[in-house]
N, C-alpha and C positions, 0 to 999 in steps of 0.2 A: 673377782680374782679368786683362784682356786686355792686349796688349802696349803699346797706346796708355796705357792707365791706369798701367801700370808705368812708362812714360816720364814720365808726369806727377808720379809720386812724386819724380822725380829733378830737377825743375826747379830752376834757380836763380832763385827768385822775389824780385825785388828791387825796392826803392822809390826814389823820388826824382825830382828834376827834372833832366834830362839834355840836354845840348845835342848834337845830332847832325849834324855835317856830312856832306852826301852828296858824291857826285863832282862836283856843281855847287857851286862855293864860295860861290854866292849863296843856296843852300838851307840852311835852318835847320829843325830839328824839336825838339819838347819832348815827352817822355814823362813824365807825371805819374801815379804810382801813388797811388790814393785814400787808401790807408792811411797815406801819408806826409804828408798834409795837416798843417799847423801846428796846426789846431784841429778836432777831429772834431765839434764842436758836439753835436747830439743823435743823430747817427749812430753806430751801434755797429760795432766791428770784429769781422767774423765770419771765424774761421779754420778753421771745421769741415771745409770741403770743398775744401782746397788739393789733395789727391791727385786729386779729380775735376776741378775747373774750372781749376787751375794757379795760384791766387793767393789771398790774403786780399782781402777787400773790405769796403767800408762798406755798412751796411744801415740804412734809415730805419725803425726799429721804433717807430712812435708810437701803436699801438693805435687807429688811426683819426684821430689828431690830428697834424698835420705837425710834424716835429721841427725844431729849431734847425739853421741852416745849418752845414755843414762849410766851413771856410775856409782859404786859404793864400794866400802871396805867391808871384809867378812873375816871374823877369826875362826879358823879351823881348829878344832879341839884336839884331834887326834889324826895322825898321818894315816893314809891308807886309800883304798879304792872306794869311791862314792859313786852311787846311782843318782842321775839328775833327772828330775821331771819339772816341766814348764807348764803352767796353766795358760792356755791361749786358744786360738781358734783359727780356721781358715774362713774368713768372714764372708766370703762370697760362696762357699760350698753349699749353702742351703739353697742356692738358685741354679747349681750344677753349671756354674758360669765356665766359659771357655778360657783356655790359656792357663799360664802359671798363676798361682795364688798371689794376689798383690801385697798381702801384709807380711812378706817374709823378713826375718830378722835372725841374727845370730846371738848366742850367749858367749862372750869372751871371759875366759878365766886366765888371769895373769897375761892378758894380752892375746891369748890364743883362742880361736873359736872352737867350740865343740863341733863334733863331726855333723850333728844334726842341724838342719835348718828348720827354725820354728815358724809357726804360723801357716803351716801347710797341710795340716790334717784337722778333720772334725768340723761339721757344720755347727756344732754347739761347743760351749766351753768344755775343755777336756785337759787332762794332764798329758802333754806330749812327751814321750819317752826321748830323753836327751843323751842316753848312753851312759857310759861309765867314765870316770876321769880320776887320775892318780893326784892326790892332794897332799901337801905336806903341812904339818901342824904349823899354826902361825897365821899371819895376815895375809888375805887373799884379795886381790883386785877383781871385781866383778862387774861386767859391762853388758848392756844391751845394745847390740849394733844393728841399726836399720839398714836394710839393703835396698828398699823401693821408695820410701817416702809416701807409700799408699796405705797408711792406717794400720800398720802391724800393731798388735796389742798384747800386753803382757800382764797377767794378774799376780802371779807369784811364781817363786822358784823353790823346789824342794830338794835338798841334798841329803843322802843317808848312806851310811856305810853297812846298813843291813840290806844286802843286795837282793833279798826276796821281798822286801817291803814294798807296798804300793800306797799312794795316797787315795782316799775315797773319791769316787766320781759322783755318787748320788748327792744332791743338794742337802737332804736332811742330814745325811752322815758328814757331809763336809762342813756343816755348821758346827756340829758338836766336836768334829775333829780340830777345826781351827781353834776353838775356845780352848781345848785342852792343851794344844800344842803351844799356844801362844802364851799360855800361863800367866794371864793378867790376874790382879787381885779380884776376889769375888765381888767386892763392893766398889761400886763407881765413885768418883769424886763428886762430893756434894757442892753445888753451886748455889749462889744466892746469899741472903734471901732476895726474892724478886717479887714485884707485885703483878707484873704481866710477862709472860714468856711469848715472844713473836717468833714463829718458825717461817722462814722464807725472807730473803733479803731483796725481793724485787720491789716494784713501785708500791705495791700494797703493803708489803712488810715494812718498807721504809716510812710510809704514812703512818701506819699503826705505832711504830716505835717512836718516832720523832714527836708526834702529836702527844702520845701519853706521856713521854718524858718532859715534855714542856708544861703538862698539866700536873706535874708533880709527883709521878710514881716512877718506881724503879723497874727497869725494863732490861731483859736479856733478849737480844737479837741474835738468832741462829741462822747462819747461811752456809749451804754446802759447797759453795763456790769461793774462789780467792777474792772475787770482786762483788760489788753490789750493783743492783740494777735489774737482775733477771734478763728478760727479753730486752731491756733497755740498756744493757751493758755492752762493752766493747767485744764481748764474746759472741753475741747474737746479733745485735745492731738493728733492732727494729725501733724506728724513730717513734717518739711518743706522741700519741693521737688522743683525741678528746679534749674539749675545751674545758676550762677551769674557771672558778670565780664567777659562776653563773647563779641565776635564780634568787631564791629567797635568802641564801647564805653565801653572799659574794666572797666572804673570806676563805671558805672552804676551796682548797687548791692552792693557796699561797704557799704552804709548806712544800707541795709537789713542784711548784714554780722554782723552789730553791735548789732542787736536785735534778730537774728535767733536762734532757739533752736539747740541743738546738741543731741537730743534724738537718741538712738540707735534702738528703736523699736516704733511702733505707735500702741497702746498707750504706752507711757513710763510712767516714774514716774513724780509726781508733780514737783519735783526739776528740772528735766531735761528741763522743758519748761520754765523756767527763767521768770516768771511773773514780778519779782522784777527788773530784768535787764532791761526789756522793759521799765518799769515805770521810772527807773533811767535815761535812755538815754532821754525820753521825758521831764522830769522834769529838766534836764540840759540845755535845750534850753530856753533861755530868751524870745524868740519870740513866744512861744507856751503857750496858756491858756488851760488846760486840764479840761474837763468836764466829769468825770466818772459818771456812774449811771444817765445818762441823755438820754431820749428817744426822738428822733425827731418825730414829729407827723403832722406838719403843715407847709405850706410855705406861704409867701406873693409873689406876682408877679406884675411887671409892664411891660405889653406887653410880649415880649420874654425874659424878664430877671427876674430871682428870685431876690427879695430884701431883703428877710429875712427867716430863719428857726426859728420855735418854737421848743423847748425841754422842757419836764417836769422832775424834779428830781423824779426818781423812789422810792426814800426813803421819801422825804418830800413833794413832789407833787408841789413845787414851779414852775412856768412856767417862762421860760426865752426866750427872742427873741434876736436872734443873726443876725445882719445885716452886709453885706459886699458887695463889687463889685463881688466876685467869691466865687462859691461853688464847692465842690468835693464830689460826691456820691460814697462812699466806703462802703456801707451798705450790699452789696452782693445781695440783693434783688432789687436793683434800686429803693429803696422806695422814695428817695428825687425826683428823676426824674419822678416817677409815680405820686407823689402828685402835681408836677408842670406841668404835661400833656406833659412830654417828649415823644417822638416817642419810642416805646419799642416793643419787641417781646418776646413771650414765646412759645418754641417748641411745635407743636402739634403732639406728639408721645411718645414713651417711653423715659422719661427723667432719667437722673441720679438722684439718690435719696438722702436720708439723713441718715448717720449713727449715732449711738449711741454706741461707743466702750466700752469694759469692760475688767476687769482684776481679776485675782484670785490668791490664793497662797496655798501652801501645808504646814499645821501647824504639830505640834507635838502631837496634841490631837484631838479627835473627835469634829466635829463642825456640829451642828443642822442647819437645814434650813426648814422653814415652807413649808407645801404642798402648791401648787398655782394652784388649779383647774380652776381659772379664766384666767390663762395664756395659751399661745398656747400649745396644747397637743403635746408634743414632745417626742421621744425617741433618743437615741444617734445616730442612723442612719440618723435622719432628719436634721442634721446640722454638719458643719465641726468642728472637734474636736479642741478646743481652746489650741493649742500647745503653748509652751513657756509662758503659763499662761495668754494669751491674747486672746480677742475676737476682732479681727482686724477690718480694714476698711470695709470689705465685709459684716459686719452686717448692711445691708442697705435696706431701703424699700421706698415706695412712688413713684415707676416708673410711674404708670399711675394715680397718684392722683394729685389734684390740689396743685402745688408747693407753693402756697401762703396761700389760704384758708383752706387747710387740713394740715397744718404743725404740729398742736397739735396732731392731729389724727395719723399722721405718726410717731411722736416721741413716742406716747403712744403705738402704735403697735410694735415699736422696744422694748419697755420695756417689753411688753408681751413676745416677742420672746426670749429676754435674760433670763427672768425669768422662762420661759417654759424649756429652754436649761438647766438652773441651776438646776431646779427641776428634770429633767431627770438624771443629773449627781449625785444629792444627794439622791434622793427618789425613782428612779426608776431603769432602767437597767444599769445606771452607778454607782449606790450607792456603790458597793463592792470596786470599784477602787478609790472613792473619799470621804471616810469616814472622813479624816481629811482636806479635802479642804474647803477654805472659799471665798466667793465672797468679793473683797476688794474695788472695784470701778466700777461704772457704769455711763457713762456721761448722765446727764438729759438735759444738753444744747446740742442740736444736731448739727451735722456737715453737712449742706446742700451743695448740688454741683451745682444745677442748678435751675433757676427761671427766673426772668425778665433779659432781656438784652437790654440796652439802645442804640439806634441807632446813630451813629456818620456819619461824612462825608464819611468814608470808612466802609464797613461791611466786615471784613475778612472772607474768605471762606477756606474750606479744599483743594480746587483746587489751591488757591493762596499759601498755605503753601507747598503742595506737588510739585508744579511746581516751587517752590521757586521764585515766583513772587517778584520783587524787587520794593519797594516804595522809593520815595526820602525822605520820613520821617521815614523810617524804624528805629526803635530806641531800642526796648526792645527785648532782645534775648529769645526766647521761646525754650527750650531744651527738654522738656517733649514731649513723643510721643502723637499722637492723641488718647487719652485714654478715651474711652466711656464704661459706665457701663450698664450691662443688668442683669436681673434675671438668676441665675443659675439653669438650668433645673433640675440638680441633686436634688435639695431641693425645687422643686415646687410642689411635689405631693400632699401634705396635704393642702397647701394653694396656689393654683394656681391663684386665683384672687388677691392675695396680698403677694408676695414672700417676704422673709426677707433676703436672702443671694444673693450676686451680683457676677459677673464675670467681669473682666476688658478685654476689647478687644482693644489692641494696634495697631494702624495703623503705616505704615512706612511713611518716607518721611521728618523727622525732623531731622536736623544736630545737634547732641548732643555736638559737639565741639564748635561751634560758635552760633548755635541756629538760629532760624528763626526770622528775625527782625520785630516785630509787628509795623505797622505805628502809629505814634502819632495821626493821625486823627481818630482812634479808641477810643481816650480817651476824647473826648468832644461831647456833643449832637448837632445833626444836626439842631434842631428846637428851642433850647434854647441858647441864646447868651452867657451866662456866667456859664454853668454848665460843669465841668470836671466830669470824671468817671474813677475809677481804680478798678481793681479786676474782679471777675466773672460776673459783670454785664456790661462789655465794650462791644463794637459794633463788635460782632462776630456771626457767625451762630452756631447753635447747634454742629455741627461737629468740627468746629475750636475751640470751647470752650474746647474741649477735650484736647488741648494741652496748652492753656494759663492759666487755672484755678488753676494751683498749686501755693502755696503761695509764694514762693521766686519770681516767675515770676509776680505774682500780686503786691508784693512789689515793684519790679522795675518799673512797670507802675506807682506806686505812686511817686517813685523818679522823673520820667519825667514830671509827672503832677505837682509836686511841683516846679520844676525849670520853667516849661512853666508859672505857676502862676506869678513868680517874673518877667517874661519877659511882661506879661500882666500889672502888676503894674507899671513897669518901663516906659512902653510906653502908658499906658492907652488904651489898645487894648483888643479885645476879644480873646478867645482861637483859634478860626478860623483864626484870623489875625495873630497870632504867626506863624502859618504855611504859610500863604500867604505873609507876609512881614518880618518876623523875625525868619525864621527857622534856619538860620546860627547861630544867636545868641543863640537859644535853644541848638544847637549841641556844640557850645563852652562850655556852661554851663554843658552839658552832659560829656564833655571830662575832667572836673575838678575831682580831687579825692573827695570822699565823705566827708571827714572831712573838706574840704574848705568852708568857710564861709564869709559873709560880714555883716555889721550891718544894712545897708539899701541898696536899689537897686541900689544906685548911689556910694556906698562906695567901698573901695579897697577890694580885696580878701586877706584872711590871714588864717593861721592855729592856732588854739588856743592852748596855752601851755598844753601839756599833752595828746592832741588828737593824736591817732595814727590809722592808717588804720588796721582793725583787719585781723587776718590771715584767709585766705579762707578756707572754709569747703569742697570746690569741689575738687576732685581728678585731674581734668583737670587744667592746668594752661595756659591761654592764653598768647601766646608769645607776643601779643601787649601791655599786662600789664607790661612788663618788659622794663625799660629804656635803650635804646641802640640797638644793633643788635643781633637778636637771629637767629641761624641756626638749624632747627629741623633735626631729624633723618631722615625725608623724604627727605631732601635735600642733604643728605650725598651721596657720591660714595662709594659703597660697593663692597667687594669681600668676598667670602665665604658664608656660610649659617647663617641666623639670624631669630630668631622667634620674633613676636611682643607680647608684654605683657601689662597688665593694673593692675596687682596685687600690685605693689609697688607704694605707693602714697606719695606725689603728683606726677605728671609727665606733661611734657610739651606737649601741643596740644593733639593729638588723642590717643598715645600709645609711648612706648619706645620699643628697640630692645634688645635682649641678645643672645649671643653665644660665641664661640671660633673657632680659627683656621683661621680666616680671617682678614679684615682690613676695616677701614672707613676713609674717608677724608671729612672734613666739610669745603667747599671753601666759601670765603666771600671777599667782598671789604668794604671800609669805605667811607663815602661821605665827612667827614671832617678829615683832618690830626690830629693826636693828640695821646695821650696815653690812652690806654683802659685796663681795668682789663678783662683778659680773664678767663671765668668760665666754668667749665664742670659739667653738671648735673650728680648726683650720685643717685644710687638706692640701699641702704643698704640691704644685705641679706647674710645669712651664706654661699650661693653657688656662691658669687661673688668672683672674682679674687683679690688678694692682690698685684699683680705686673703687672698693666697695663701700659705700656709705652705710653705717650702722647707727641707729638711733636708739638710746636707752631712755624709756620713760621712767622716772623715779619719783620719789616724794617730793622733790624740790624743783621739779620740771623736766626738762629733756636735755639730752647731751648727744650730739652727733660726733661719731668717730669714723675716719676713713681708714680702712685696712688694706694691707698688701697680702693678698692670699697666695702669693708665690713664696711666702716665708713660712718657716716651720713654727708651730705654736710652742712657746718656750715652756709652758706649764703642762706636766705630764697628765693624761696621755697625749693631748693633742690640741691644747687650749692657748688662746691669747687673752689676756686681760684687757677689758674695755674700760676699767676703771672701778672705783669703790664708792657706792651710792647707798643713800637711806631708803629704806622701805618700810611702810607701816602695814601692820596685820590686817587682814580683811579687805584691803584695797586692791583694785585690779591694775596690774602694770603690764608692760610689754617691751620687747626688744623688736625694732623693725628693721628690715633689710630692703634696700631699693636697688634692684638690679637692672633697671630700665635704661641706664646709660653707662654700662661698665665696659672696660677694655678686654674682657675676657670671660671665661665662665665664672659664674659665682657659685661658692661652695657653701651649703646649707647642711648642718648635721646635728648641732645641739647648742644650746645656751645652758650655762652651768652657773648657778648662784651659790657661792661658796661664803658661808657666814664668817665674818671678821671677829675674831675673838679677842 
């Protein structure tokens, strides 16, 4: 990032209506930040590009249908003639697009539009001259009136009766000008005290905050959007991928299962992404102070330590200072690390881009859609048909663009691509088949995949993962393949310099049953003593990012970070010293169920009344997550022919077996003498046998049970009890299955001996 961009990261970006006396006592000026309007109407608050353009702004994202007015009341101090300036842009001008600008809007003063139509000039953000208006002293009604529904945008409005005055255009000057004109107190509001400040409310931030809070430390969770979940929120709708509860620490991921979505498609519906559920889980934690709609933009440091993070309220512009001994960067872009001069890297090559997914529906009546000459010129053959009424993850661009400074341009190119495709479907060669089709949703908040990666004591590589290199602090199971995205050649012909459709290339070498255990040392900065990181900004190479970047995996990173932060607070140590001196304590915390909590770092562990471990959404069940002894079908002694399957879910470990005409013996020993409930895994299906004989060999003899495998196992996740029996330590026992004369397929998956307490 260049010097100018760095200065923009440190803006005091403040909203409100401010009276500004000039040297001439007769002169009055009013600065109105659009985000501070009393009622946003149908305009959305866009906070994605603050580091680039200097402010949040309002966006008229109506999918071609004008949105409801944004409105506010303004007190005019002195009657007279006022010059009006509006900070906006013609968002397609940078590409010299055809036709009328799409983002046109009016400013209404007491119900009457100014003569100027805004959003029509300037390829970059600028103060568009709105002309002069006569205003009477007293209350004035001010509105933003959208004309197109195609993403008009307004940052701020400035009115002045000094008709020779002009607002500054240069970013550096604009920063200082805003601060002076908005007249906020010099000192920010001090927040806290906190033990850990988590910046970013996606899956990694949620995992960090919830895990830390349950381990007894005070947490501030800062999120610059109105909802939690990041890419997994209703705003972006990327379904959660990556398996949880894997490997040596099968309880890691249980917290993420509490907040994860269960969408069946990506993008799914608003309801499927459960914004309210995520919020409720966070608000139920007394140790978490949640700050939605707060954008972190500045840090204080003392040597190699961050001492505070500053954030401003994107609606009211109040600046708050958050101090703590520990910080966790879960921003995705590594923003806090960058501001604090952490070591970081950005891949110099074809990076994974940003998606803006979309959805449509077929109605019972004809639906019009405006012509979009300013969008990408597409025909039906130029893009993949959006089957199942979804434009999916592969609507992606920005592969060779600046993944930080070009983000707004990348998002806007994505919008042009979708509108161009929809224009082809409605108004060009797809019109006959889509007469009744209607565009219902298009994400204006982008889903980025790759930008900065903050460097830790270990930089995980593809070779580490493929060779299964074992680190002593390997803790977070990554089960996603090494999945890197590239432009899809089939759709590059028209726009080879800026393609908008991607293809995923999946590498081999990741064990999807247990996952590759990502080391803890990837989760803290190597040159800042108190900065954790979780999510896609952790310490990995570009290639290794392909497997760790999916949301559930990022959330588990957060869980480990939250638990490590509690170790730091308990012992007054740094994240690095957790590895050097207290790694076994961290591992002990990682082995606790996710619902376990304590009131402070020295308090006893307990489970709150009503808290339950959520049912896993994964088809795989880790045998280590079951209390007792589990004998998997891989350990059974078989006769006959058996086929492996994964279609009946859930199942234990990698797969199950099914067949008839043979037999299976599940051998075992117990380490402690006692009574055990012997359970047999079931796989309900209409082709399963109803008369499977199963014999349990136990300390007092044998018992034969005939089971119906067309029934569901009542014991979660998929088991049926065969009975409770005595077993002696050091003796050999077995469970035998005879499938030689059954009336359907026999299902073999696992035997589970649960100790009777």
